[in-house]
PDB file of N, H, CA, C and O in Angstrom:
ATOM      1  N   UNK A   1       0.965  14.376  -7.301  1.00  0.00           N
ATOM      2  CA  UNK A   1       1.756  15.125  -6.413  1.00  0.00           C
ATOM      3  C   UNK A   1       3.178  14.568  -6.392  1.00  0.00           C
ATOM      4  O   UNK A   1       3.372  13.362  -6.542  1.00  0.00           O
ATOM      5  N   UNK A   2       4.098  15.372  -6.222  1.00  0.00           N
ATOM      6  H   UNK A   2       3.941  16.352  -6.100  1.00  0.00           H
ATOM      7  CA  UNK A   2       5.506  14.973  -6.255  1.00  0.00           C
ATOM      8  C   UNK A   2       5.975  14.487  -4.845  1.00  0.00           C
ATOM      9  O   UNK A   2       6.995  13.806  -4.746  1.00  0.00           O
ATOM     10  N   UNK A   3       5.319  14.794  -3.884  1.00  0.00           N
ATOM     11  H   UNK A   3       4.490  15.347  -3.964  1.00  0.00           H
ATOM     12  CA  UNK A   3       5.675  14.276  -2.453  1.00  0.00           C
ATOM     13  C   UNK A   3       4.813  13.154  -2.157  1.00  0.00           C
ATOM     14  O   UNK A   3       3.625  13.176  -2.477  1.00  0.00           O
ATOM     15  N   UNK A   4       5.422  12.036  -1.479  1.00  0.00           N
ATOM     16  H   UNK A   4       6.387  12.019  -1.219  1.00  0.00           H
ATOM     17  CA  UNK A   4       4.625  10.913  -0.992  1.00  0.00           C
ATOM     18  C   UNK A   4       4.390  10.987   0.395  1.00  0.00           C
ATOM     19  O   UNK A   4       5.342  11.291   1.114  1.00  0.00           O
ATOM     20  N   UNK A   5       3.282  10.761   0.897  1.00  0.00           N
ATOM     21  H   UNK A   5       2.509  10.514   0.313  1.00  0.00           H
ATOM     22  CA  UNK A   5       2.915  10.661   2.325  1.00  0.00           C
ATOM     23  C   UNK A   5       2.517   9.216   2.706  1.00  0.00           C
ATOM     24  O   UNK A   5       1.991   8.425   1.924  1.00  0.00           O
ATOM     25  N   UNK A   6       2.827   8.961   4.000  1.00  0.00           N
ATOM     26  H   UNK A   6       3.255   9.603   4.636  1.00  0.00           H
ATOM     27  CA  UNK A   6       2.560   7.625   4.457  1.00  0.00           C
ATOM     28  C   UNK A   6       1.465   7.640   5.428  1.00  0.00           C
ATOM     29  O   UNK A   6       1.060   6.555   5.844  1.00  0.00           O
ATOM     30  N   UNK A   7       0.916   8.762   5.856  1.00  0.00           N
ATOM     31  H   UNK A   7       1.245   9.644   5.517  1.00  0.00           H
ATOM     32  CA  UNK A   7      -0.197   8.907   6.784  1.00  0.00           C
ATOM     33  C   UNK A   7      -1.226   9.932   6.243  1.00  0.00           C
ATOM     34  O   UNK A   7      -0.869  10.913   5.591  1.00  0.00           O
ATOM     35  N   UNK A   8      -2.430   9.680   6.523  1.00  0.00           N
ATOM     36  H   UNK A   8      -2.719   8.883   7.053  1.00  0.00           H
ATOM     37  CA  UNK A   8      -3.461  10.676   6.143  1.00  0.00           C
ATOM     38  C   UNK A   8      -3.152  11.997   6.825  1.00  0.00           C
ATOM     39  O   UNK A   8      -3.130  13.058   6.201  1.00  0.00           O
ATOM     40  N   UNK A   9      -2.925  11.902   8.063  1.00  0.00           N
ATOM     41  H   UNK A   9      -2.943  11.041   8.570  1.00  0.00           H
ATOM     42  CA  UNK A   9      -2.589  13.168   8.914  1.00  0.00           C
ATOM     43  C   UNK A   9      -1.496  13.994   8.348  1.00  0.00           C
ATOM     44  O   UNK A   9      -1.534  15.221   8.430  1.00  0.00           O
ATOM     45  N   UNK A  10      -0.507  13.347   7.768  1.00  0.00           N
ATOM     46  H   UNK A  10      -0.476  12.350   7.702  1.00  0.00           H
ATOM     47  CA  UNK A  10       0.749  14.095   7.374  1.00  0.00           C
ATOM     48  C   UNK A  10       0.196  14.855   6.030  1.00  0.00           C
ATOM     49  O   UNK A  10       0.533  16.030   5.887  1.00  0.00           O
ATOM     50  N   UNK A  11      -0.578  14.282   5.110  1.00  0.00           N
ATOM     51  H   UNK A  11      -0.851  13.328   5.227  1.00  0.00           H
ATOM     52  CA  UNK A  11      -1.170  14.872   3.967  1.00  0.00           C
ATOM     53  C   UNK A  11      -2.001  16.005   4.376  1.00  0.00           C
ATOM     54  O   UNK A  11      -1.910  17.063   3.753  1.00  0.00           O
ATOM     55  N   UNK A  12      -2.868  15.875   5.445  1.00  0.00           N
ATOM     56  H   UNK A  12      -2.943  15.016   5.952  1.00  0.00           H
ATOM     57  CA  UNK A  12      -3.644  16.908   5.877  1.00  0.00           C
ATOM     58  C   UNK A  12      -2.902  18.074   6.396  1.00  0.00           C
ATOM     59  O   UNK A  12      -3.283  19.209   6.112  1.00  0.00           O
ATOM     60  N   UNK A  13      -1.813  17.859   7.176  1.00  0.00           N
ATOM     61  H   UNK A  13      -1.503  16.936   7.407  1.00  0.00           H
ATOM     62  CA  UNK A  13      -1.040  18.936   7.757  1.00  0.00           C
ATOM     63  C   UNK A  13      -0.248  19.719   6.499  1.00  0.00           C
ATOM     64  O   UNK A  13      -0.095  20.939   6.541  1.00  0.00           O
ATOM     65  N   UNK A  14       0.195  18.985   5.483  1.00  0.00           N
ATOM     66  H   UNK A  14       0.070  17.994   5.449  1.00  0.00           H
ATOM     67  CA  UNK A  14       0.747  19.607   4.368  1.00  0.00           C
ATOM     68  C   UNK A  14      -0.176  20.548   3.711  1.00  0.00           C
ATOM     69  O   UNK A  14       0.162  21.701   3.443  1.00  0.00           O
ATOM     70  N   UNK A  15      -1.358  20.054   3.446  1.00  0.00           N
ATOM     71  H   UNK A  15      -1.632  19.117   3.664  1.00  0.00           H
ATOM     72  CA  UNK A  15      -2.420  20.757   2.818  1.00  0.00           C
ATOM     73  C   UNK A  15      -2.710  21.998   3.571  1.00  0.00           C
ATOM     74  O   UNK A  15      -2.792  23.068   2.968  1.00  0.00           O
ATOM     75  N   UNK A  16      -2.876  21.918   4.890  1.00  0.00           N
ATOM     76  H   UNK A  16      -2.810  21.049   5.380  1.00  0.00           H
ATOM     77  CA  UNK A  16      -3.273  22.988   5.818  1.00  0.00           C
ATOM     78  C   UNK A  16      -2.160  23.982   5.829  1.00  0.00           C
ATOM     79  O   UNK A  16      -2.450  25.172   5.703  1.00  0.00           O
ATOM     80  N   UNK A  17      -1.012  23.645   5.956  1.00  0.00           N
ATOM     81  H   UNK A  17      -0.777  22.678   6.059  1.00  0.00           H
ATOM     82  CA  UNK A  17       0.197  24.595   5.876  1.00  0.00           C
ATOM     83  C   UNK A  17       0.265  25.379   4.584  1.00  0.00           C
ATOM     84  O   UNK A  17       0.527  26.582   4.564  1.00  0.00           O
ATOM     85  N   UNK A  18       0.017  24.642   3.488  1.00  0.00           N
ATOM     86  H   UNK A  18      -0.196  23.665   3.504  1.00  0.00           H
ATOM     87  CA  UNK A  18      -0.024  25.459   2.182  1.00  0.00           C
ATOM     88  C   UNK A  18      -1.107  26.271   1.944  1.00  0.00           C
ATOM     89  O   UNK A  18      -0.915  27.257   1.233  1.00  0.00           O
ATOM     90  N   UNK A  19      -2.328  26.046   2.438  1.00  0.00           N
ATOM     91  H   UNK A  19      -2.485  25.245   3.016  1.00  0.00           H
ATOM     92  CA  UNK A  19      -3.477  26.839   2.421  1.00  0.00           C
ATOM     93  C   UNK A  19      -3.139  28.095   3.376  1.00  0.00           C
ATOM     94  O   UNK A  19      -3.394  29.222   2.952  1.00  0.00           O
ATOM     95  N   UNK A  20      -2.664  27.955   4.445  1.00  0.00           N
ATOM     96  H   UNK A  20      -2.457  27.040   4.790  1.00  0.00           H
ATOM     97  CA  UNK A  20      -2.459  29.139   5.308  1.00  0.00           C
ATOM     98  C   UNK A  20      -1.265  29.935   4.805  1.00  0.00           C
ATOM     99  O   UNK A  20      -1.325  31.162   4.884  1.00  0.00           O
ATOM    100  N   UNK A  21      -0.215  29.366   4.310  1.00  0.00           N
ATOM    101  H   UNK A  21      -0.166  28.370   4.246  1.00  0.00           H
ATOM    102  CA  UNK A  21       0.856  30.264   3.754  1.00  0.00           C
ATOM    103  C   UNK A  21       0.492  30.927   2.392  1.00  0.00           C
ATOM    104  O   UNK A  21       1.067  31.911   1.927  1.00  0.00           O
ATOM    105  N   UNK A  22      -0.537  30.258   1.822  1.00  0.00           N
ATOM    106  H   UNK A  22      -1.004  29.458   2.200  1.00  0.00           H
ATOM    107  CA  UNK A  22      -1.107  30.959   0.549  1.00  0.00           C
ATOM    108  C   UNK A  22      -2.102  32.077   0.944  1.00  0.00           C
ATOM    109  O   UNK A  22      -2.580  32.790   0.061  1.00  0.00           O
ATOM    110  N   UNK A  23      -2.408  32.241   2.174  1.00  0.00           N
ATOM    111  H   UNK A  23      -2.019  31.662   2.891  1.00  0.00           H
ATOM    112  CA  UNK A  23      -3.308  33.439   2.466  1.00  0.00           C
ATOM    113  C   UNK A  23      -4.595  33.045   3.067  1.00  0.00           C
ATOM    114  O   UNK A  23      -5.317  33.966   3.449  1.00  0.00           O
ATOM    115  N   UNK A  24      -5.021  31.787   3.222  1.00  0.00           N
ATOM    116  H   UNK A  24      -4.434  31.039   2.912  1.00  0.00           H
ATOM    117  CA  UNK A  24      -6.276  31.333   3.898  1.00  0.00           C
ATOM    118  C   UNK A  24      -6.076  31.449   5.483  1.00  0.00           C
ATOM    119  O   UNK A  24      -5.015  31.270   6.080  1.00  0.00           O
ATOM    120  N   UNK A  25      -7.267  31.771   6.018  1.00  0.00           N
ATOM    121  H   UNK A  25      -8.129  31.916   5.532  1.00  0.00           H
ATOM    122  CA  UNK A  25      -7.221  31.978   7.508  1.00  0.00           C
ATOM    123  C   UNK A  25      -7.536  30.839   8.278  1.00  0.00           C
ATOM    124  O   UNK A  25      -6.932  30.660   9.336  1.00  0.00           O
ATOM    125  N   UNK A  26      -8.584  29.873   7.811  1.00  0.00           N
ATOM    126  H   UNK A  26      -9.074  30.018   6.952  1.00  0.00           H
ATOM    127  CA  UNK A  26      -9.085  28.857   8.510  1.00  0.00           C
ATOM    128  C   UNK A  26      -9.755  27.911   7.618  1.00  0.00           C
ATOM    129  O   UNK A  26     -10.014  28.221   6.455  1.00  0.00           O
ATOM    130  N   UNK A  27     -10.078  26.647   8.169  1.00  0.00           N
ATOM    131  H   UNK A  27      -9.868  26.395   9.113  1.00  0.00           H
ATOM    132  CA  UNK A  27     -10.708  25.654   7.463  1.00  0.00           C
ATOM    133  C   UNK A  27     -12.054  25.917   7.272  1.00  0.00           C
ATOM    134  O   UNK A  27     -12.649  26.380   8.245  1.00  0.00           O
ATOM    135  N   UNK A  28     -12.741  25.714   6.143  1.00  0.00           N
ATOM    136  H   UNK A  28     -12.258  25.338   5.352  1.00  0.00           H
ATOM    137  CA  UNK A  28     -14.138  25.989   5.833  1.00  0.00           C
ATOM    138  C   UNK A  28     -14.979  24.872   6.647  1.00  0.00           C
ATOM    139  O   UNK A  28     -16.073  25.151   7.139  1.00  0.00           O
ATOM    140  N   UNK A  29     -14.405  23.603   6.755  1.00  0.00           N
ATOM    141  H   UNK A  29     -13.517  23.375   6.356  1.00  0.00           H
ATOM    142  CA  UNK A  29     -14.933  22.677   7.372  1.00  0.00           C
ATOM    143  C   UNK A  29     -14.022  21.549   7.746  1.00  0.00           C
ATOM    144  O   UNK A  29     -12.850  21.693   7.399  1.00  0.00           O
ATOM    145  N   UNK A  30     -14.331  20.482   8.371  1.00  0.00           N
ATOM    146  H   UNK A  30     -15.284  20.365   8.653  1.00  0.00           H
ATOM    147  CA  UNK A  30     -13.451  19.459   8.752  1.00  0.00           C
ATOM    148  C   UNK A  30     -13.004  18.770   7.568  1.00  0.00           C
ATOM    149  O   UNK A  30     -13.858  18.192   6.897  1.00  0.00           O
ATOM    150  N   UNK A  31     -11.839  18.743   7.219  1.00  0.00           N
ATOM    151  H   UNK A  31     -11.145  19.213   7.764  1.00  0.00           H
ATOM    152  CA  UNK A  31     -11.342  18.035   5.850  1.00  0.00           C
ATOM    153  C   UNK A  31     -11.510  16.542   6.040  1.00  0.00           C
ATOM    154  O   UNK A  31     -11.454  15.959   7.123  1.00  0.00           O
ATOM    155  N   UNK A  32     -11.737  15.957   4.771  1.00  0.00           N
ATOM    156  H   UNK A  32     -11.782  16.430   3.892  1.00  0.00           H
ATOM    157  CA  UNK A  32     -11.663  14.400   4.693  1.00  0.00           C
ATOM    158  C   UNK A  32     -10.423  14.125   3.989  1.00  0.00           C
ATOM    159  O   UNK A  32     -10.292  14.602   2.862  1.00  0.00           O
ATOM    160  N   UNK A  33      -9.375  13.332   4.560  1.00  0.00           N
ATOM    161  H   UNK A  33      -9.481  12.944   5.475  1.00  0.00           H
ATOM    162  CA  UNK A  33      -8.259  12.800   3.843  1.00  0.00           C
ATOM    163  C   UNK A  33      -8.312  11.369   4.172  1.00  0.00           C
ATOM    164  O   UNK A  33      -8.065  10.931   5.295  1.00  0.00           O
ATOM    165  N   UNK A  34      -8.661  10.609   3.093  1.00  0.00           N
ATOM    166  H   UNK A  34      -8.861  10.964   2.180  1.00  0.00           H
ATOM    167  CA  UNK A  34      -9.000   9.174   3.273  1.00  0.00           C
ATOM    168  C   UNK A  34      -8.355   8.424   2.288  1.00  0.00           C
ATOM    169  O   UNK A  34      -8.414   8.731   1.098  1.00  0.00           O
ATOM    170  N   UNK A  35      -7.645   7.304   2.783  1.00  0.00           N
ATOM    171  H   UNK A  35      -7.597   7.055   3.750  1.00  0.00           H
ATOM    172  CA  UNK A  35      -6.991   6.472   1.761  1.00  0.00           C
ATOM    173  C   UNK A  35      -7.535   5.080   1.851  1.00  0.00           C
ATOM    174  O   UNK A  35      -7.867   4.616   2.942  1.00  0.00           O
ATOM    175  N   UNK A  36      -7.646   4.333   0.628  1.00  0.00           N
ATOM    176  H   UNK A  36      -7.377   4.710  -0.258  1.00  0.00           H
ATOM    177  CA  UNK A  36      -8.065   3.001   0.587  1.00  0.00           C
ATOM    178  C   UNK A  36      -9.410   2.936   0.921  1.00  0.00           C
ATOM    179  O   UNK A  36     -10.165   3.788   0.452  1.00  0.00           O
ATOM    180  N   UNK A  37      -9.929   1.883   1.811  1.00  0.00           N
ATOM    181  H   UNK A  37      -9.316   1.191   2.192  1.00  0.00           H
ATOM    182  CA  UNK A  37     -11.288   1.634   2.206  1.00  0.00           C
ATOM    183  C   UNK A  37     -11.940   2.863   2.886  1.00  0.00           C
ATOM    184  O   UNK A  37     -13.162   3.013   2.866  1.00  0.00           O
ATOM    185  N   UNK A  38     -11.107   3.735   3.486  1.00  0.00           N
ATOM    186  H   UNK A  38     -10.115   3.613   3.503  1.00  0.00           H
ATOM    187  CA  UNK A  38     -11.610   4.964   4.096  1.00  0.00           C
ATOM    188  C   UNK A  38     -12.267   5.855   3.164  1.00  0.00           C
ATOM    189  O   UNK A  38     -13.228   6.532   3.529  1.00  0.00           O
ATOM    190  N   UNK A  39     -11.785   5.902   1.912  1.00  0.00           N
ATOM    191  H   UNK A  39     -11.004   5.352   1.616  1.00  0.00           H
ATOM    192  CA  UNK A  39     -12.281   6.765   0.904  1.00  0.00           C
ATOM    193  C   UNK A  39     -13.648   6.428   0.477  1.00  0.00           C
ATOM    194  O   UNK A  39     -14.227   7.184  -0.303  1.00  0.00           O
ATOM    195  N   UNK A  40     -14.187   5.416   0.896  1.00  0.00           N
ATOM    196  H   UNK A  40     -13.717   4.802   1.529  1.00  0.00           H
ATOM    197  CA  UNK A  40     -15.635   4.992   0.564  1.00  0.00           C
ATOM    198  C   UNK A  40     -16.564   5.729   1.466  1.00  0.00           C
ATOM    199  O   UNK A  40     -17.759   5.669   1.176  1.00  0.00           O
ATOM    200  N   UNK A  41     -16.204   6.422   2.524  1.00  0.00           N
ATOM    201  H   UNK A  41     -15.234   6.472   2.760  1.00  0.00           H
ATOM    202  CA  UNK A  41     -17.045   7.143   3.392  1.00  0.00           C
ATOM    203  C   UNK A  41     -16.766   8.568   3.444  1.00  0.00           C
ATOM    204  O   UNK A  41     -15.783   8.994   4.050  1.00  0.00           O
ATOM    205  N   UNK A  42     -17.643   9.376   2.796  1.00  0.00           N
ATOM    206  H   UNK A  42     -18.442   9.030   2.304  1.00  0.00           H
ATOM    207  CA  UNK A  42     -17.419  10.726   2.640  1.00  0.00           C
ATOM    208  C   UNK A  42     -17.267  11.572   3.958  1.00  0.00           C
ATOM    209  O   UNK A  42     -16.609  12.606   4.073  1.00  0.00           O
ATOM    210  N   UNK A  43     -18.023  10.918   4.958  1.00  0.00           N
ATOM    211  H   UNK A  43     -18.558  10.079   4.865  1.00  0.00           H
ATOM    212  CA  UNK A  43     -17.878  11.569   6.353  1.00  0.00           C
ATOM    213  C   UNK A  43     -16.854  11.068   7.236  1.00  0.00           C
ATOM    214  O   UNK A  43     -16.927  11.231   8.454  1.00  0.00           O
ATOM    215  N   UNK A  44     -15.844  10.426   6.637  1.00  0.00           N
ATOM    216  H   UNK A  44     -15.786  10.293   5.647  1.00  0.00           H
ATOM    217  CA  UNK A  44     -14.645   9.955   7.402  1.00  0.00           C
ATOM    218  C   UNK A  44     -13.810  11.213   7.688  1.00  0.00           C
ATOM    219  O   UNK A  44     -13.306  11.873   6.779  1.00  0.00           O
ATOM    220  N   UNK A  45     -13.688  11.507   8.958  1.00  0.00           N
ATOM    221  H   UNK A  45     -14.097  10.971   9.696  1.00  0.00           H
ATOM    222  CA  UNK A  45     -12.778  12.607   9.404  1.00  0.00           C
ATOM    223  C   UNK A  45     -11.708  12.271  10.388  1.00  0.00           C
ATOM    224  O   UNK A  45     -11.018  13.155  10.894  1.00  0.00           O
ATOM    225  N   UNK A  46     -11.564  11.043  10.657  1.00  0.00           N
ATOM    226  H   UNK A  46     -12.125  10.324  10.245  1.00  0.00           H
ATOM    227  CA  UNK A  46     -10.646  10.699  11.697  1.00  0.00           C
ATOM    228  C   UNK A  46      -9.184  11.117  11.070  1.00  0.00           C
ATOM    229  O   UNK A  46      -8.350  11.664  11.792  1.00  0.00           O
ATOM    230  N   UNK A  47      -8.936  10.850   9.781  1.00  0.00           N
ATOM    231  H   UNK A  47      -9.614  10.406   9.194  1.00  0.00           H
ATOM    232  CA  UNK A  47      -7.648  11.240   9.179  1.00  0.00           C
ATOM    233  C   UNK A  47      -6.501  10.776   9.847  1.00  0.00           C
ATOM    234  O   UNK A  47      -5.568  11.569   9.969  1.00  0.00           O
ATOM    235  N   UNK A  48      -6.391   9.570  10.330  1.00  0.00           N
ATOM    236  H   UNK A  48      -7.149   8.926  10.232  1.00  0.00           H
ATOM    237  CA  UNK A  48      -5.316   9.058  11.103  1.00  0.00           C
ATOM    238  C   UNK A  48      -4.710   7.626  10.761  1.00  0.00           C
ATOM    239  O   UNK A  48      -3.964   6.990  11.506  1.00  0.00           O
ATOM    240  N   UNK A  49      -5.167   7.222   9.482  1.00  0.00           N
ATOM    241  H   UNK A  49      -5.773   7.739   8.877  1.00  0.00           H
ATOM    242  CA  UNK A  49      -4.784   5.924   9.030  1.00  0.00           C
ATOM    243  C   UNK A  49      -3.484   5.992   8.297  1.00  0.00           C
ATOM    244  O   UNK A  49      -2.859   7.047   8.189  1.00  0.00           O
ATOM    245  N   UNK A  50      -3.083   4.855   7.794  1.00  0.00           N
ATOM    246  H   UNK A  50      -3.591   3.998   7.881  1.00  0.00           H
ATOM    247  CA  UNK A  50      -1.802   4.760   7.082  1.00  0.00           C
ATOM    248  C   UNK A  50      -2.127   4.754   5.615  1.00  0.00           C
ATOM    249  O   UNK A  50      -3.009   3.977   5.250  1.00  0.00           O
ATOM    250  N   UNK A  51      -1.524   5.531   4.709  1.00  0.00           N
ATOM    251  H   UNK A  51      -0.808   6.162   5.006  1.00  0.00           H
ATOM    252  CA  UNK A  51      -1.704   5.454   3.248  1.00  0.00           C
ATOM    253  C   UNK A  51      -0.799   4.443   2.662  1.00  0.00           C
ATOM    254  O   UNK A  51       0.416   4.533   2.836  1.00  0.00           O
ATOM    255  N   UNK A  52      -1.332   3.479   1.972  1.00  0.00           N
ATOM    256  H   UNK A  52      -2.319   3.406   1.831  1.00  0.00           H
ATOM    257  CA  UNK A  52      -0.565   2.406   1.433  1.00  0.00           C
ATOM    258  C   UNK A  52      -0.382   2.636  -0.072  1.00  0.00           C
ATOM    259  O   UNK A  52      -1.294   3.119  -0.743  1.00  0.00           O
ATOM    260  N   UNK A  53       0.820   2.283  -0.609  1.00  0.00           N
ATOM    261  H   UNK A  53       1.561   1.891  -0.064  1.00  0.00           H
ATOM    262  CA  UNK A  53       1.270   2.400  -2.040  1.00  0.00           C
ATOM    263  C   UNK A  53       0.250   1.939  -2.899  1.00  0.00           C
ATOM    264  O   UNK A  53      -0.210   0.817  -2.687  1.00  0.00           O
ATOM    265  N   UNK A  54      -0.150   2.576  -3.775  1.00  0.00           N
ATOM    266  H   UNK A  54       0.225   3.487  -3.947  1.00  0.00           H
ATOM    267  CA  UNK A  54      -1.095   2.082  -4.877  1.00  0.00           C
ATOM    268  C   UNK A  54      -2.598   2.359  -4.612  1.00  0.00           C
ATOM    269  O   UNK A  54      -3.429   2.229  -5.511  1.00  0.00           O
ATOM    270  N   UNK A  55      -2.931   2.754  -3.324  1.00  0.00           N
ATOM    271  H   UNK A  55      -2.256   2.860  -2.594  1.00  0.00           H
ATOM    272  CA  UNK A  55      -4.310   3.070  -3.082  1.00  0.00           C
ATOM    273  C   UNK A  55      -4.676   4.345  -3.468  1.00  0.00           C
ATOM    274  O   UNK A  55      -3.825   5.227  -3.586  1.00  0.00           O
ATOM    275  N   UNK A  56      -6.005   4.567  -3.706  1.00  0.00           N
ATOM    276  H   UNK A  56      -6.696   3.851  -3.611  1.00  0.00           H
ATOM    277  CA  UNK A  56      -6.669   5.859  -4.053  1.00  0.00           C
ATOM    278  C   UNK A  56      -6.707   6.612  -2.616  1.00  0.00           C
ATOM    279  O   UNK A  56      -6.771   6.072  -1.512  1.00  0.00           O
ATOM    280  N   UNK A  57      -6.654   7.955  -2.902  1.00  0.00           N
ATOM    281  H   UNK A  57      -6.603   8.394  -3.799  1.00  0.00           H
ATOM    282  CA  UNK A  57      -6.771   8.895  -1.697  1.00  0.00           C
ATOM    283  C   UNK A  57      -7.862   9.918  -2.147  1.00  0.00           C
ATOM    284  O   UNK A  57      -7.838  10.501  -3.231  1.00  0.00           O
ATOM    285  N   UNK A  58      -8.837  10.068  -1.170  1.00  0.00           N
ATOM    286  H   UNK A  58      -8.856   9.594  -0.290  1.00  0.00           H
ATOM    287  CA  UNK A  58      -9.876  10.992  -1.353  1.00  0.00           C
ATOM    288  C   UNK A  58      -9.574  12.191  -0.493  1.00  0.00           C
ATOM    289  O   UNK A  58      -9.343  12.026   0.704  1.00  0.00           O
ATOM    290  N   UNK A  59      -9.565  13.336  -1.015  1.00  0.00           N
ATOM    291  H   UNK A  59      -9.753  13.470  -1.988  1.00  0.00           H
ATOM    292  CA  UNK A  59      -9.478  14.615  -0.339  1.00  0.00           C
ATOM    293  C   UNK A  59     -10.555  15.567  -0.556  1.00  0.00           C
ATOM    294  O   UNK A  59     -10.754  15.964  -1.704  1.00  0.00           O
ATOM    295  N   UNK A  60     -11.264  15.976   0.392  1.00  0.00           N
ATOM    296  H   UNK A  60     -11.102  15.654   1.325  1.00  0.00           H
ATOM    297  CA  UNK A  60     -12.373  16.901   0.401  1.00  0.00           C
ATOM    298  C   UNK A  60     -11.860  17.965   1.396  1.00  0.00           C
ATOM    299  O   UNK A  60     -11.909  17.730   2.603  1.00  0.00           O
ATOM    300  N   UNK A  61     -11.373  19.117   0.928  1.00  0.00           N
ATOM    301  H   UNK A  61     -11.333  19.308  -0.053  1.00  0.00           H
ATOM    302  CA  UNK A  61     -10.903  20.103   1.931  1.00  0.00           C
ATOM    303  C   UNK A  61     -11.221  21.546   1.345  1.00  0.00           C
ATOM    304  O   UNK A  61     -11.213  21.734   0.128  1.00  0.00           O
ATOM    305  N   UNK A  62     -11.467  22.436   2.145  1.00  0.00           N
ATOM    306  H   UNK A  62     -11.474  22.284   3.133  1.00  0.00           H
ATOM    307  CA  UNK A  62     -11.775  23.755   1.776  1.00  0.00           C
ATOM    308  C   UNK A  62     -11.211  24.830   2.803  1.00  0.00           C
ATOM    309  O   UNK A  62     -11.288  24.521   3.992  1.00  0.00           O
ATOM    310  N   UNK A  63     -10.724  25.899   2.516  1.00  0.00           N
ATOM    311  H   UNK A  63     -10.661  26.149   1.550  1.00  0.00           H
ATOM    312  CA  UNK A  63     -10.262  27.006   3.369  1.00  0.00           C
ATOM    313  C   UNK A  63     -10.786  28.311   2.988  1.00  0.00           C
ATOM    314  O   UNK A  63     -11.095  28.544   1.820  1.00  0.00           O
ATOM    315  N   UNK A  64     -10.900  29.164   3.910  1.00  0.00           N
ATOM    316  H   UNK A  64     -10.648  28.975   4.859  1.00  0.00           H
ATOM    317  CA  UNK A  64     -11.482  30.469   3.699  1.00  0.00           C
ATOM    318  C   UNK A  64     -10.403  31.546   4.293  1.00  0.00           C
ATOM    319  O   UNK A  64     -10.643  32.752   4.244  1.00  0.00           O
TER     320      UNK A  64
END
């Protein structure tokens, strides 16, 4: 990605905005946006932690 995010919720909002402006109506399920240690839990849906430089980010999101 060309844009850097410092919070999981900011990345989630960016993705949701782009899905909706691209024609999607709603989320198919609660998205997982998880950085660092949070990426180890597939059912992590708090999406409110800080993204640290160099950490992996897991994104599981779908729109309909």
